[in-house]
N, C-alpha and C positions, 0 to 999 in steps of 0.2 A: 709539472708535467701532470696532465689530466688522467683519469683512470682508463678511458679508451686509448689513449696514447701509450699507457704502459701494457695494456692487452696487446696491441699491435706489435710493440717493439719486443717484448719478452715473451708473448705467448703464454702468459701465466693466466691464474685465475685469482681474482681479487675479492676479498671479504670484507665487508664492512663492520667493525667493531660497534658495540653499543653506543660509544660516544660519538659514531660518525667517523672516527678514523679509518683509513684504509690500510689493510694487512695484505700485501701482495704475496700469492703463492707462486713464485716464477723466479725470474732473474737467476741468480746463482744456483737455486734448487734445480731450475730446469736444465742448467749446464751439466750438474751432477748427474741428473736422470739420463741426458744424452751420453756422458761417458759410460754410464753403466750399461748402455744399450750396446756398446761397442763389442766386438770380438763374438764370443759365443751367443750373447743375448741378441745382438743383431741377426744372426743367423737363424735363431729360434723363430724371432719374430718374422723373418722372411718366409720360413716353412709354414708358420701359422696364417700368413697372408695367403700363401699358395693354396693350402688346404681349403680357406674359405672360398677364395675364388673358384677352385674346381668343384664345389657343391652345386653351382649354378650352371655348369656346362652340362649340354646334353649327352646322353650316352650314345656312343656310335653303334650303329645298326645296319649291317651290310643290306644292300638292294637285293631283294629276292631273285635268285637265279644268275647273279652276276659275280663271277669268280674274282675279276681283278678290275680296278677303276684306275685310269690314267687321266689326269687333269691336264689340259693345255691352257696356259695363262700368261698374261702379259701386264706389266704396269701401266702401258699406255695403249690407246686404240689405234688402229689403223696400221699395225707392224706385221699383219700377216698370220695372226693367231688362228683365226677360222680356218684359213688355207692350210696351215700346218695340221690343225686337228683333223680336217677332212682328209688329208693326204696320208697322215698317220693311220687313220682307221682303214682306208684302202689299203696301204702298205702291209699292216698286219694281217688283212684278208688275203692278199695275194702272196704274202709269204707262206702262209700254211692255209690250205683251203678247207682244212678239217675244223679250223677255229670258227667260232662264231662271234662276229664283232657288232658292237652298237655304237651309235654316235648321239650323245645328248648334248643339246644346246641349251645352256642356261641363261643366256644373254636375252633377257626378258625385253629390253628396251630395243635392241637392235639385232634380232636373229639372223644369222647369215645362212645356216645350214639348208633351208628349204630351197634357196636359189642355187648354192654350190653343189647340191645332190640333185637338182632337177627334180624336186617333189613338190605336188601342190594337194591339197584337199585336207579333209579333216579325220583325224584317226577314229576308227571304229571302237566300239566298247565290247569288252568280253563278257562272258556270263557273270563273271565276278565284278563287273563295273569297271574294269581297268581298261585304260587306254591302250590300243594296240599301235605299235610303232608302225610308219610307213617304212617301205622297203625298196631300195634302189642300189644297183651294184653290188648286190650281196650283203649291204649293210643296213641294219635296222636302225631306224632314224626317229628321234622325237624332239620337237621344237615348239616354243611358243608361237613361232610363225605359222604352224598348223591350225592354231586356235583362234587366231584373229585374221582379218583381211591383210593382204600384202601392204596396201597403202595406209592401213589404220594404225595411227600411233598408240602406244600403250602409255597413257597418262595416268600413272599410278603413283600413290605413295608407298613408302616402304613396308608397311605391314601387307598391303595386297600382293607386293611383289614376293615378300617371303612366303606367303600363302601358295602363290603360284609355284615357286621353288619346291615347296614340300610336296605339291601334287605331282610335279615332274619327277622327284626322286622316288615316291612312295606308290603313285598310282598309275604306273605304267607297267604293262605285262610284257617284259623282255623275253619271256621264255628261259632259255638256257644260254648264256653268254660266257666266252671265255675272257673277252675284254670289252670294256665300256669306255670308250673316249669321251670326256667331258670338254666341251667347249665353253671356257669360263668368260664371263664378261671382264673388260679392262678394269684395272684398279685393285684395292685392297679393301673392299668394304663388306658390307653384310652379307651378300651372296657368296663371296669366296669364303668367309669365316663360317657361315653356316654349313656349306657344303662340306668344308674341312672337318668341322667338328660333328657332323650328323652321319657321315659314312666313312668306313675305312678306305683309304686312299693307298694305292700301290706307289705312286710317285707322280711328281709334277714336272712338266717340260714348260720352261720360260722362253718366250719368243721376243726377239727384239730386232731392230735396225740399227746401224752402227752410229746414228747420231747421239750426241752427248745426252740430249734431253730424254731419248728412249732408253739408254742405258741406264739413266739415273733411275728411271720409274722400275726398269726391269729388275734393277737391285733391290728396290722396295718390295717387288712381288716375291723374289726369291727369299728376302729376310722374313716376309710374312709367313711363308710356308715353313721355314726353318723353325719359326716360334712356335706354330702349331704342329710341330712334329710330322711334316709329311716330307717323305725323303725326295731328294731331286735326282731325276732321271737324266736330263739333259738340257743345256742351253742351246736355243736354236738361233743363231744369228743370221737374219735374212738379209743378204748383201746384194747389191748390185755391182759385178766385178768382171772385168775382163782381164784374163790372164791365164795362166797355167793352172792345172789342178793342185800342184804343190803351193803355188802362190796364193790359191783361193783358200786352201786348207790352213796356211799360216795365218791368212788374214782372218779368218774364222776364229782361230785359236786365241788370237791377241784380242778380238772383240769379246769372246767368251770370258778371257781372264780380266777383261776391263770391267765386266758386270760383276765379277766376284772380288769383293774385298778381302782382305787376310782373315776375317772371321768365318767365312763362308765355304772356303774349299771343302771341308768335310761333309757339307750338305749335298754336295753334287756327286753324282755317280759318273757316268761317262762324260768326257770333257766338252765335246763339241757334237752336236747333231746337224749336219749341213743340210738346209732345205733350200738352199739357193737355186732357182730354176736354170737349166742348161741354156 
């Protein structure tokens, strides 16, 4: 057996003696080392890795003037996430007219908020060179759709996207907001991770349709937020259903439970937030 084969199989380090003989430092010694790392040693190593990884994480900094942030997310696109985010912002405003509500669209590639909120135009700049949100229905709105033409595709690589997200988070003059609803892009990638790690989030709403493929991705989205310690507020199964309210609530609950595997119930607050249209 050659030296490279031994290195691959045993994962050890081989030293050559003066006479050209090979003295492997691996094999049984590696197994002994592995046994020593079990138990308390393994736990210590895990804690050490966590400490090292946490050094590179950004420190969370609140958005100036914003009291609470609610993110609306989904694992898959086209499930009604933006519709839910818009309805949530409007419902919060309708529920208490004294509350100031904002809506932030961080879906850089496919912004939907301008169309849904019937808004067009470019944001003005304040004296401190911050963008002022556009206003409609009493909701302050900001989106990448206000900064590019409606038919213009955003053909950007990751670094440019992250720079745009940073500007949308930090260079908008929201004034004083009680709630900021954030319409997230689909998936569990850079944008979701960056938003979750850069600003304190009150909770996340996961949106899904009843199809297995959508539920599978919704579970991934819920698991991502659990791992980055973002509380779960609700699951919003968007159902096309004809029947009684009791039957609809039962169907919604079963779909919500389908999203949640055994390890996730503690992540979720209220069980189901029904957004199915009448």
